[in-house]
Structures are given as structure tokens and as C-alpha cells.
C-alpha positions in Angstrom: 5.7 16.8 -22.8 8.9 17.9 -20.4 8.3 14.9 -18.0 10.9 16.7 -15.5 9.1 19.9 -15.5 5.8 18.0 -15.1 7.0 16.0 -12.2 8.5 18.7 -10.6 5.5 20.8 -10.6 3.4 17.7 -9.2 5.9 17.1 -6.3 6.8 21.0 -5.7 10.5 20.0 -5.9 13.3 21.7 -7.7 13.9 20.8 -11.6 17.6 19.9 -10.7 16.3 17.5 -8.1 14.1 15.6 -10.3 16.4 15.4 -13.0 19.1 14.0 -10.4 16.9 11.2 -9.2 15.6 10.2 -12.7 19.4 9.9 -13.7 20.0 7.8 -10.6 17.2 5.7 -11.1 18.4 5.0 -14.8 21.9 4.1 -13.6 20.2 1.3 -11.8 20.2 2.6 -8.2 17.7 1.8 -5.7 15.0 3.9 -3.8 16.5 3.0 -0.4 20.2 3.8 -1.8 19.4 7.2 -3.3 17.5 8.2 -0.3 20.4 7.4 2.2 23.4 7.8 0.2 23.0 10.4 -2.7 21.5 12.9 -0.4 24.0 15.5 -2.0 22.7 14.9 -5.5 19.0 14.9 -4.8 18.7 17.7 -1.7 18.0 15.0 0.7 14.8 14.2 -0.7 12.9 11.2 1.4 11.9 7.6 0.6 8.6 8.9 0.4 9.1 11.6 -2.1 11.4 9.6 -4.2 8.8 6.5 -4.4 6.3 9.0 -5.6 8.9 10.3 -8.2 9.5 6.9 -9.4 5.7 6.0 -9.8 4.9 9.1 -11.8 8.0 8.8 -13.9 6.9 5.2 -14.8 3.3 6.6 -15.6 4.4 9.7 -17.7 7.2 7.4 -19.8 4.1 5.1 -20.4 2.1 7.9 -21.4 4.8 8.9 -23.9 5.2 5.7 -25.0 1.3 5.2 -25.7 1.3 8.6 -28.0 3.9 7.4 -30.2 2.0 4.4 -30.8 -1.3 6.0 -31.2 0.3 8.6 -33.4 1.7 5.9 -35.4 -1.1 4.2 -36.0 -3.2 7.0 -36.9 -0.7 8.2 -39.4 -0.7 4.6 -41.1 -4.3 5.1 -41.6 -3.5 8.4 -43.4 -5.8 10.2 -41.1 -3.4 12.3 -38.9 -3.8 16.1 -39.0 -1.6 18.7 -37.7 -4.2 19.8 -35.3 -5.0 15.9 -34.0 -1.1 15.5 -33.6 -0.9 18.6 -31.4 -3.8 17.7 -29.5 -2.4 14.0 -28.8 0.9 15.5 -27.8 -0.5 17.8 -25.6 -2.7 15.2 -23.7 -1.4 14.8 -20.0 -3.3 11.5 -19.3 -3.9 8.0 -20.7 -7.6 8.7 -20.8 -7.6 11.7 -22.8 -5.1 10.1 -25.2 -7.7 7.2 -25.8 -10.4 9.5 -26.0 -8.9 11.2 -29.2 -7.7 7.7 -30.2 -11.2 6.4 -30.3 -12.5 7.0 -33.8 -9.5 5.7 -35.3 -9.4 2.5 -33.0 -10.2 -0.8 -34.8 -13.6 -1.5 -33.4 -15.7 -4.7 -33.1 -18.6 -5.2 -35.4 -20.9 -2.4 -34.1 -24.3 -1.2 -35.4 -22.7 1.5 -36.9 -20.1 -0.4 -38.8 -23.1 -2.9 -40.0 -24.8 0.3 -41.2 -22.1 1.5 -43.1 -21.3 -1.9 -44.9 -25.0 -1.2 -46.0 -24.2 2.0 -47.7 -26.2 4.3 -45.2 -23.3 6.6 -44.5 -24.3 9.2 -46.8 -27.7 9.1 -45.5 -26.2 9.9 -42.0 -24.3 12.8 -43.5 -27.4 14.2 -45.1 -29.3 14.4 -41.5 -26.1 15.8 -39.9 -25.9 18.7 -42.7 -29.6 19.7 -41.5 -30.0 21.3 -45.1 -32.7 18.8 -46.6 -36.2 20.0 -47.5 -37.1 16.1 -47.7 -38.6 14.3 -44.6 -36.2 11.3 -43.3 -38.0 8.7 -45.0 -38.0 10.4 -48.3 -34.6 10.7 -48.1 -34.1 7.3 -46.9 -36.0 6.1 -50.1 -32.6 6.1 -52.3 -30.8 3.9 -49.9 -33.1 1.0 -50.1 -31.5 -2.0 -51.3 -32.6 -5.6 -51.5 -28.9 -6.6 -52.3 -27.4 -4.6 -49.1 -30.3 -5.9 -46.8 -32.1 -2.7 -46.5 -35.5 -3.8 -46.9 -37.5 -0.6 -45.5 -37.4 3.2 -44.9 -37.3 2.5 -41.0 -34.3 0.1 -41.5 -32.4 2.6 -43.5 -33.4 5.7 -41.0 -32.3 3.6 -37.9 -29.1 2.5 -39.6 -28.2 6.5 -40.6 -29.1 7.2 -36.7 -26.6 4.3 -35.6 -23.9 5.9 -37.4 -24.8 9.5 -36.3 -24.8 8.1 -32.5 -21.2 6.1 -32.7 -19.8 9.8 -34.4 -20.9 11.6 -31.4 -19.7 8.9 -29.2 -16.3 9.1 -30.7 -16.0 12.8 -30.2 -13.5 13.7 -27.7 -14.5 17.0 -26.6 -18.1 15.7 -26.0 -16.9 12.6 -23.9 -14.5 15.4 -21.6 -17.4 18.0 -21.1 -19.6 14.9 -20.1 -16.8 13.3 -17.8 -16.2 16.8 -16.1 -20.1 17.5 -15.6 -20.7 13.8 -14.1 -17.5 14.3 -11.8 -18.9 17.7 -10.6 -22.5 17.4 -10.5 -22.9 13.3 -10.3 -24.1 11.1 -7.6 -23.1 7.8 -6.6 -26.3 5.7 -5.3 -26.5 2.3 -3.9 -29.6 0.2 -3.3 -30.4 -2.9 -1.7 -31.5 -5.7 -3.9 -33.6 -7.0 -1.2 -34.3 -4.6 1.6 -35.2 -7.3 4.0 -31.8 -9.1 4.2 -29.5 -8.3 7.1 -26.0 -7.7 6.4 -23.3 -5.4 7.3 -24.1 -3.2 4.0 -27.3 -1.7 5.7 -26.3 1.7 5.9 -25.8 1.5 1.9 -29.6 0.3 1.6 -30.6 3.9 0.3 -27.2 5.6 -0.2 -26.6 8.6 -2.0 -23.3 10.9 -2.2 -21.9 13.0 -4.7 -19.1 11.8 -6.7 -16.6 14.4 -5.9 -17.2 14.1 -2.3 -17.5 10.2 -1.6 -14.8 8.6 0.9 -12.7 6.2 -0.2 -13.6 3.5 2.4 -17.5 4.0 1.2 -16.1 3.5 -2.3 -14.4 0.2 -1.6 -17.3 -1.0 0.7 -20.0 -0.5 -2.0 -17.9 -2.4 -4.4 -17.8 -5.2 -2.1 -21.5 -5.4 -1.3 -22.1 -4.8 -5.2 -19.7 -8.0 -5.6 -21.6 -10.0 -3.1 -24.8 -9.2 -4.8 -26.2 -7.4 -2.0 -26.4 -3.9 -3.5 -26.9 -2.1 -7.0 -24.7 0.4 -7.3 -25.2 3.4 -10.2 -24.0 6.9 -11.1 -26.5 9.4 -11.9 -26.3 12.7 -13.4 -28.0 15.3 -14.6 -29.2 13.8 -18.0 -31.3 17.2 -19.0 -28.3 19.2 -19.1 -25.8 17.0 -21.0 -28.5 16.1 -23.7 -29.2 20.0 -23.8 -25.4 20.4 -24.3 -25.2 17.9 -26.9 -28.4 19.2 -28.6 -26.9 22.8 -29.1 -23.5 21.3 -30.3 -25.0 19.1 -33.1 -28.3 20.5 -33.9 -27.1 23.9 -35.5 -30.1 24.3 -37.8 -34.1 24.6 -37.1 -34.9 21.7 -39.5 -38.1 20.0 -38.9 -37.2 17.1 -41.1 -33.7 16.3 -39.4 -34.1 17.8 -35.8 -36.2 14.8 -34.6 -33.9 12.1 -36.2 -30.5 14.0 -34.8 -32.5 14.0 -31.2 -33.1 10.5 -31.6 -29.7 9.7 -32.3 -28.3 12.0 -29.7 -30.3 10.4 -26.9 -29.1 6.9 -28.0 -25.7 7.8 -28.2 -25.7 9.3 -24.5 -27.8 6.3 -23.1 -26.1 3.5 -24.9 -22.8 4.5 -25.8 -21.4 7.2 -23.7 -22.8 7.4 -20.4 -22.4 3.6 -19.5 -18.3 4.0 -20.6 -18.4 7.3 -18.5 -19.9 5.6 -15.5 -17.4 2.8 -15.6 -14.6 5.2 -16.1 -15.7 7.3 -13.3 -16.5 4.3 -10.9 -12.9 2.9 -11.9 -11.4 6.1 -11.1 -13.2 6.4 -8.0 -12.0 3.0 -7.2 -8.6 3.3 -8.0 -8.4 6.5 -5.9 -9.7 5.0 -2.9 -7.2 1.9 -3.3 -4.7 4.2 -3.7 -5.7 5.9 -0.5 -5.9 2.5 1.3 -2.8 1.1 -0.1 -1.2 4.3 1.5 -2.7 3.8 5.0 -1.8 0.2 4.5 1.7 1.0 3.9 2.1 3.4 6.7 0.3 0.9 9.3 2.7 -1.7 7.8 5.7 0.8 8.1 5.0 1.3 11.8 4.5 -2.3 12.4 7.7 -3.3 11.1 9.6 -0.8 12.8 8.3 -1.5 16.1 11.2 -2.0 18.9 12.6 -5.6 19.3 12.1 -7.1 23.0 15.7 -7.9 23.4 17.1 -9.9 26.3 14.3 -12.2 26.9 13.5 -16.0 26.7 10.3 -16.0 25.7 7.6 -18.6 25.4 5.5 -18.3 22.1 1.9 -19.3 22.5 -0.3 -20.2 19.8 -4.0 -20.5 21.3 -6.2 -23.0 19.9 -9.7 -25.3 21.4 -9.7 -28.5 20.4 -6.3 -29.2 18.8 -4.7 -27.7 21.8 -2.3 -24.7 22.6 1.1 -24.9 20.7 4.0 -23.6 22.6 7.6 -22.9 21.6 10.4 -21.8 23.8 12.8 -19.1 22.0 16.0 -17.8 23.5 17.2 -14.3 23.6 18.8 -15.1 20.0 15.8 -16.5 18.3 16.7 -19.9 18.5 14.0 -22.3 19.3 14.6 -24.4 22.5 11.5 -26.4 22.8 8.1 -27.1 21.6 4.9 -28.7 23.4 1.2 -28.8 23.1 -1.0 -28.2 26.1 -4.6 -28.5 26.4 -6.0 -25.7 29.0 -9.1 -25.0 26.9 -12.5 -26.4 25.9 -13.3 -29.6 25.3 -10.3 -31.2 27.1 -9.6 -28.2 30.0 -6.8 -29.8 31.4 -6.1 -26.6 33.2 -4.1 -28.1 36.2 -1.8 -30.3 33.9 -1.1 -27.4 31.8 -0.1 -25.4 34.6 2.7 -27.9 35.6 4.1 -28.2 32.3 4.3 -24.4 31.9 6.0 -24.2 35.6 8.4 -26.9 34.4 9.4 -25.0 31.2 9.7 -21.6 33.0 12.2 -23.1 35.6 13.9 -24.9 33.1 14.5 -22.4 30.7 14.4 -19.1 32.5 11.3 -17.9 30.3 10.6 -14.2 31.5 8.0 -13.2 28.7 5.2 -15.1 27.1 4.0 -13.5 23.6 0.4 -14.9 23.0 -1.2 -15.0 19.6 -4.6 -12.8 19.6 -6.3 -15.7 17.7 -9.1 -18.4 18.6 -9.1 -19.1 22.3 -6.6 -16.0 23.1 -9.1 -14.9 25.9 -9.2 -18.4 27.4 -5.2 -18.7 27.2 -4.8 -15.2 28.7 -6.9 -16.2 31.7 -4.7 -19.5 32.6 -1.7 -17.5 32.0 -2.3 -14.7 34.5 -3.5 -17.5 37.2 -0.1 -19.1 36.4 1.8 -15.8 37.1 0.2 -15.5 40.4 1.0 -18.9 41.6 4.7 -18.6 40.9 7.6 -16.9 42.4 9.4 -16.2 39.1 8.7 -12.8 37.5 7.1 -13.6 34.0 4.9 -10.9 32.1 2.9 -11.3 28.7 2.1 -9.5 25.6 -0.7 -10.3 23.4 0.6 -9.9 20.0 -1.2 -9.6 16.6 -0.8 -13.2 15.2 -2.1 -12.1 11.5 -0.3 -13.9 9.0 1.3 -16.7 11.2 -0.8 -19.2 9.9 0.1 -18.2 6.4 3.6 -18.3 7.2 3.7 -21.7 9.3 2.5 -23.7 6.2 4.7 -21.6 3.8 7.6 -23.5 2.0 9.9 -21.0 3.9 8.6 -22.2 7.2 9.2 -25.9 6.3 12.9 -25.1 5.2 13.5 -23.3 8.4 11.8 -25.8 10.6 11.6 -29.1 8.7 10.7 -31.2 11.8 8.0 -29.0 13.2 4.3 -29.1 12.3 2.3 -26.0 11.4 1.4 -25.4 14.9 5.0 -25.5 16.3 5.9 -23.1 13.3 3.2 -20.9 14.5 4.1 -20.6 18.1 7.7 -19.9 17.2 6.7 -17.2 14.8 4.7 -15.7 17.6 7.6 -15.4 20.0 10.1 -14.2 17.4 7.8 -11.5 16.2 8.1 -9.9 19.7 11.7 -10.5 19.8 12.1 -8.9 16.4 9.2 -7.8 14.8 11.0 -6.8 11.4 13.1 -10.0 10.9 10.0 -12.1 11.5 7.3 -10.4 9.6 9.4 -10.0 6.2 8.8 -13.7 5.9 5.2 -13.3 5.9 3.4 -11.9 2.8 2.5 -8.2 3.9 -1.1 -8.2 2.6 -1.7 -11.3 5.1 -0.6 -8.8 8.2 -4.1 -7.4 8.6 -3.3 -3.7 9.2 -5.4 -2.5 6.1 -8.8 -2.6 5.2 -10.4 -4.0 1.9 -7.3 -5.4 1.1 -8.5 -8.5 -0.5 -10.6 -6.2 -2.9 -8.2 -4.1 -4.5 -5.5 -4.4 -7.4 -3.5 -7.3 -5.7 -0.4 -6.6 -8.1 -0.5 -2.9 -7.2 -1.0 -3.5 -3.5 1.9 -6.0 -3.6 4.2 -3.8 -5.3 3.4 -0.8 -2.9 3.6 -3.0 0.3 7.0 -4.6 -0.9 8.3 -0.8 -1.3 7.3 -0.2 2.1 9.3 -3.2 3.5 12.2 -2.5 1.4 12.3 1.2 2.9 12.0 -0.1 6.7 14.6 -2.8 6.4 16.9 -0.6 4.9 16.1 2.1 7.5 17.1 -0.1 10.3 19.9 -2.1 8.6 20.7 -5.8 9.1 23.4 -8.0 10.9 25.3 -9.4 7.8 26.1 -12.6 10.1 22.9 -13.4 11.3 20.1 -11.9 9.0 18.2 -14.9 7.5 17.8 -14.9 3.4 14.2 -13.5 3.7 15.8 -10.4 5.4 18.5 -10.1 3.3 16.5 -10.1 -0.1 14.9 -6.7 0.9 18.3 -5.2 1.1 19.3 -2.5 -1.6 20.8 -4.3 -4.5 20.4 -7.8 -3.4 18.1 -10.5 -5.1 16.6 -13.6 -3.7 19.5 -15.4 -5.5 22.0 -13.4 -3.8 20.5 -13.6 -0.6 20.6 -17.5 -0.5 24.1 -17.1 -1.5 25.4 -14.7 1.4 23.8 -17.4 3.6 25.6 -20.2 1.8 28.9 -18.3 2.0 28.6 -17.8 5.4 27.7 -21.4 6.2 30.8 -22.5 4.2 33.4 -19.7 5.0 32.1 -18.7 8.8 31.4 -15.4 9.6 31.8 -12.2 7.7 34.7 -10.0 9.2 34.7 -7.4 6.5 32.1 -5.9 4.1 34.5 -6.4 1.2 33.9 -10.0 1.5 30.9 -9.2 0.3 32.6 -9.0 -3.4 33.4 -12.8 -2.8 29.7 -14.0 -2.9 28.5 -15.5 -6.1 26.7 -13.2 -8.3 27.2 -10.1 -6.1 29.3 -7.5 -8.3 30.5 -4.0 -8.0 27.2 -2.2 -8.2 25.3 -4.9 -6.1 28.1 -3.9 -3.4 27.6 -0.2 -4.2 23.9 -0.5 -3.3 24.2 -3.0 -0.3 27.2 -2.4 1.6 26.1 0.5 3.8 22.9 -1.5 5.0 24.9 -4.4 6.1 26.4 -4.4 9.4 29.4 -6.4 10.9 29.2 -6.2 14.7 32.5 -7.9 15.6 34.6 -7.4 12.3 38.2 -6.2 11.8 36.9 -2.6 10.6 34.3 -0.9 13.3 32.9 1.2 10.7 31.5 -1.9 9.1 28.8 -2.1 12.1 27.9 1.7 11.2 25.6 2.9 8.4 28.6 4.9 7.0 29.0 3.4 3.3 32.6 2.3 2.3 32.7 5.2 0.0 33.0 7.4 2.9 35.1 5.5 5.0 38.4 7.9 3.8 36.0 10.6 4.7 35.3 9.4 8.0 39.0 8.8 9.0 39.9 12.3 7.9 37.2 13.5 10.3 38.3 11.0 13.1 41.9 12.2 12.8 41.1 15.8 13.1 39.3 15.5 16.0 41.7 13.5 17.8 40.1 10.0 17.4 40.7 6.6 15.4 38.5 3.8 14.3 39.2 2.2 17.8 37.4 5.0 19.3 34.2 3.9 17.3 34.5 0.4 18.7 35.0 1.7 22.0 31.6 3.7 21.6 33.0 6.7 23.3 31.9 9.3 20.5 28.5 10.5 21.9 29.5 14.0 21.9 31.3 14.4 18.6 28.8 16.5 16.9 29.6 19.3 19.4 33.2 19.4 18.7 32.4 20.9 15.2 31.3 24.3 15.2 31.1 24.9 11.5 30.0 22.0 9.5 29.9 23.8 6.1 33.5 24.6 6.5 34.6 21.0 8.0 32.9 19.6 5.0 35.0 21.6 2.5 38.0 20.5 4.4 37.2 17.0 4.5 36.2 17.0 0.4 32.7 15.4 1.2 29.3 17.0 1.4 27.7 18.8 4.5 24.8 16.5 4.4 27.0 13.4 4.0 29.1 14.8 7.0 26.1 15.2 9.1 25.3 11.6 8.4 28.6 10.2 9.1 28.8 12.1 12.5 25.6 10.5 13.6 26.6 7.1 13.0 30.0 7.6 14.3 28.2 8.9 17.9 25.9 5.6 17.9 27.6 2.6 16.0 25.0 0.1 15.4 22.2 2.3 16.5 18.8 1.1 15.8 16.3 3.6 14.7 13.5 1.4 16.2 14.7 1.9 19.6 13.0 5.4 19.6 9.5 3.9 18.9 7.1 3.1 22.1 7.8 -0.1 23.5 4.8 -2.7 23.9 2.5 -2.6 27.2 3.7 -6.0 29.2 0.9 -7.2 31.1 0.5 -9.4 34.4 -3.3 -9.1 34.9 -6.4 -9.6 32.7 -9.7 -7.3 32.5 -12.8 -8.2 30.9 -14.8 -6.4 28.6 -17.6 -6.4 31.3 -15.3 -4.6 33.6 -15.4 -1.5 31.4 -17.6 1.3 32.4 -17.7 4.7 30.5 -15.4 7.4 31.6 -12.7 4.7 32.5 -9.3 5.9 31.2 -7.0 3.2 30.3 -3.6 2.7 28.3 -3.8 1.1 25.0 -1.7 -0.1 21.8 -2.7 1.2 18.3 -3.5 -2.1 16.4 -4.7 -0.5 12.9 -5.5 2.7 11.5 -8.2 3.1 9.0 -10.0 5.8 7.0 -12.5 6.7 9.6 -10.6 5.9 13.1 -8.3 3.4 14.9 -8.5 0.4 16.5 -7.1 0.1 20.2 -6.2 -2.8 22.1 -7.0 -1.7 25.9 -6.3 -5.5 27.3 -9.4 -6.9 26.7 -10.2 -9.4 23.9 -12.1 -6.9 21.9 -10.3 -3.8 20.1 -12.2 -0.6 21.0 -12.5 2.0 18.1 -11.5 5.5 18.3 -13.6 7.4 15.8 -12.1 10.1 14.0 -14.0 12.8 15.5 -12.6 11.6 18.7 -9.3 11.6 18.1 -8.6 15.2 18.6 -10.0 18.8 19.4 -8.4 19.8 16.5 -9.8 19.4 13.0 -7.9 16.5 11.2 -8.4 14.9 7.8 -7.0 11.5 8.5 -6.5 9.5 11.8 -2.7 9.1 10.4 -2.4 12.7 11.4 -2.9 11.8 15.3 -1.8 8.2 15.5 0.3 5.3 14.1 0.3 1.5 14.2 2.3 0.6 17.7 1.4 3.8 19.5 0.8 3.7 23.1 -2.0 6.1 23.8 -4.5 7.0 26.6 -8.1 6.9 25.8 -11.5 6.8 27.7 -14.4 4.4 27.3 -17.2 6.2 25.9 -19.6 3.1 25.6 -19.8 -0.8 25.6 -22.0 -2.8 23.6 -21.6 -6.1 25.2 -24.0 -7.9 22.6 -22.4 -6.7 19.7 -18.9 -6.8 21.1 -18.1 -2.9 20.4 -16.2 -0.7 22.5 -16.2 3.2 21.7 -13.4 5.2 23.0 -12.1 8.7 23.1 -8.8 10.3 23.2 -10.4 13.9 23.7 -9.6 15.7 26.9 -7.4 13.0 28.5 
């Protein structure tokens, strides 16, 4: 198989691009590095395309390895024909290879193997040839053998049928046909095991949908219902059509002696051997496809969450709400340093509201708190009321934001949190995390297992390894997109930088503690286990704000410093001009980028990237994202009336819509049908996590705590 050609066709890119990327990956370059600093070689392919390319490359290389292994195994058995070799080499999926390998694979002791051991294979062949003039029992007479354990005519015929059934099952062409028919014409059905039982799966109690049309989120939902023993799930297909196909293929002569035997063997083969396996394959394939879709949505949501803009310049009070154990508070300064922690009891059962307010007023005065970051967990609503009352009672300007605290408890009990805050309990750590995730979402959220952040659906039901790898790639791409401050970044943040391992990340932090701040990117080469290749991969993503070289505070890679210097000189500037930040119109001074790139002996794409970086040194791409809504008042669900128009923040995007925080404790759902006047295939075409959107209330169900919203016509 020409892997380069196949990937190029699948991704609709040029073969030279695929070849360049494959070479770069094989040389040990990371995807973020290739996406950012090898645009000339790849034709500026983005990280999404590069990740897909890397994934397909792994799959197709595994496929080629499996083909070699299968060919070698069949050849060792002396059964490899030229035609079979061609079929295996032409197979473009692992399923197709396994179908072809099935007859030659060592099997467990099946009914057919036992029948062969009893010497019944020649009898099976007599039936398959369909030429005998004797009845099945008459032919079986010759195969009776006390020694081999064939004691009756019926036993002999049944054994022969078992051999025929397995031969039919092993035929790759039959399986391919049946699989295709089931995919095109089959139906996924779900039934309730006990119809009287109330559950969240009630809509699936009598469910049927074509295999080729069933939506991914429904596949995952019925899988979960089946796992919880509430649903019985099956794939149903046109059995008559399949059996008629097999009859025509196998029964080639009208012989009354063999036809009934063959029909019984065919029916048995299909019902006992082929269909259960095909049903498993199809359900696995549907699940895999649904998981891939859910992982993609989770990844997009996670990326948007990670790239939410930092709320800089505030002393923040992190508030981890709770009832019985009290609300844990942490005061965090503008640099993320924890200044103070305290526990207050304004909620049930203690309800010491007055005392809590006094403590809060003192903290606000003492530390100049301007913003409260309130977690959205248990007792959040009750805490919010206390905060709003407090804001009305004080002279200072304080606002609050409700943040998604998903994963805060996971982080606070982790080894990492224990190392970071050895003297804090889990509540204090959680409050500090809630404050910091508002100040710098990316730096804080990388400390938490991405699967615990809660911006997906059915994440606990899917392949955890696959999900973990995909989300890890999203975090890696996001961190490298933003870049990190080499002198303040934690080891948890640094380990996501291109080319940096966990060990090297810790070594960078240790070097900083022992030698003081980094003043030049080149100092990285003195860090233990960070060699020239790792330096090449990571240097451009690490920023030094007050170093000796102003270019170290940009995304310009050290390999392009000479080109940047030549450009600055040509336009009448130097590196000091970068430090002073007065190059905002640099791009307008270049009339012909192609000509300038040739003069500077650098690529045109690289030149454009250098200009962008020099115009805004230290720029943060997150600044372009919508800022969180700061609040100073509270609204109840009972305040909502249909038609009311509100501003909200998109908290989660799923296959059938998006959940929007509109300032009441319950997020409202904008169904996909209410997102746009034009047809959209997926909610991600209209919204992303973190978007600030205008919505109108459609309906409110106080009992079920459901809010239906629309974005149409606003």
C-alpha cells in the first residue's frame, strides 16, 4: 500500500505535504513544533490536520505490519496462494485482513474441529459437491466408527454440517457481503428489560433506528443503558435476504439428497457463527465511531476552556462552597500566590451569615479583593446569595464570577496539590484552585486530569486510553499555542511544552530555584537532560519577559533570530525597538513579502510569522477570546419567564445542543434546532465553550429543573 498516497487522498492534501510531515515525525519532531515552525515544509498545515495525519500514519503502519505477520503465518502453513497474497496486500482495513486470515488462524476446539478429528471432513465434502445419488444417511453409513466416537448416522451428519457451517463462516467474501447488508439495511433496537422501571433511558424502551443513521450520542446512551442492565440491545437485519444469498452461493445443484443438509448448515452457520460476530463488529464499529465523535467534541470544548482569557490584575477570593463542612476560602494575589485561607459557615446547618460577612469584609479590606471566584458545586446557590448581599453592604467595588469547579476536588486530593500546598487541607487547595482557574485557566487546568474537567458527554463510558491520548494532544496544542513564561511556569505546565518531558520540566524548575531566573533561552541547554533536539523543539514556546534578548519574549524561534535581525535592520529598527513595543505597524512597511523573504533568505510564511510576533511581543492569543461575565446581582430560576432575553456563557457543547449559564443555578439547554435559522450539522458550527451568547427563554420546568433556551431571532 502506498501510505503517502492514501493519507493524501483521505485528508485532501498534496502528496509532498504528507511526505514532508511523515519525514518530520520520523525525525522526532512534535506536532506543535511542526505546526508552528515547519510551515514552509508542510504548506502551513494546522495542528488539527497534522494530528489526523499522525493518527492515520500509525493505523496504516500497523495495518502493513499485521499484513506481513498474516502472510508469514499462512506461508509457514504452506497455504499461501498468489491470489490470497494479492487479496491480503490489497486489504485497506484491519477487519478485511482478519477476515482473510480467519480460515488459517489457530482456533480453539470448535465443533467443526472435533468433527474433523472424528474423520467426518470427507462426508462434509460429499455434501458440498452435491453430486451424490444416496441419501445423507446412506452416505453417513461409511463414517460410523466406534473407535472415533461416531456411533450414529445422525451424529455423523451433524458433524459434517458443523464442518460445512465453519467453512461458510470462514469465507471472507460472505462476511463482507453480510456486513455490508447489515450496515445498509440493519436496525439497532433497544427494549426495556422491565417496562415499569422509571429511568433516564425511557426514550429507549421501545427504540429502533437504522444502523447507518443512528447518532453517536444515542449509541453511547443505549450502551450505558445496557451496561446498567436496564436495556436489551440488538442489531436486526434482513435475515431472509442474507440466507437467500448464501443458498445461491453454496447450493449450486438441485439435489434433494444434499440440499436440506446444506440449508440446515447454512442456517446454523449464519445464526450461530456469522451473525453474532457481525453484530459484535457492527456494534463495536458504531461505538468506536460514536466515541471518536464524542472525543472530538470533548477536545473542542476542552480547547475552548483552556484558551479562555486570563482575568489579570485582580486579587481574587476563591470560594469552595459546601453545607455541613463550611465554605473554604482562599485569597490569591494577582500573581497567583495564596495570601490567606479561612473557613466560614454561612450555609445550612450552621447558617452563621452575620459572622461570615464580617470575616469577608475584613478580608476584602485587608487584601484589596476585587473579584470573587465562586465554584458551581453544592451550596453554590446559597453562597451566591450571601455574596450578593455582601456586595450591597460594602463600599468597595467587588464583583463575582461563578466558575465550573469540575476537577477541583480531583486536583485537591492529588499528589501534585500535596506537593504544591503541603500545609493545606483538600478544601483550602480546592479554594485556591477555584481562584487561580479564573486568573489563568490554562495554567491551573493543566494540573487536572482532562477527563475530570466535565466538558464532554459519556466520557466515563468510552475507551479511556484513547480519550486520554486525544485530550492530552489538545492540552499540548493549547499550551504551545499560548506559550509559557519560562521563569514562572509550573512543572505541570512546562511538561506540555513541545519536546519537554516530565523529568526535564522538573529539572527546569530546579535549575530556576538553584541558579535564579533565566535571562536567555540558550541557558536551557544547561538544564539536565535537555539536549539540542529538545531545545530545538521547545525554545520557541518558552518566553523570557525581562531577559537580555528581547526576541526571547516572542514566538520567534532562535533559529530565525538572524532573519529577524536582518529584517529589523532593513526597516531601520533593532532589538531594543522590540523591547520598547513600538513596532505595531511593521507589517505595513513591507510592500512585497515574497521579495523581502528572498532578500532575507527566509521563507515567506516564516517572515509573516516573525512580523506578527515583532508587532506584539509577548502577545497572548487568548486575549481575543470573550471575557467571562462579571456579576454583582443574583437571579432565581423562578424569575425566568418565556421570552426573557439574557446574556449567558456556553459551559458545555454536546451532540444535540449546548448548555448555557444564564446566571441561575441551573444551566439552560439550547437544542441544536434552536441555535440557528440555517441548518447546522453540529452545535460546534454555531457555538464554543466560553462563548458569550444572547439567548431567550423558551420554557422553564421548576419541578424537573429544566430551562429551554433559544438563540433564534435575537
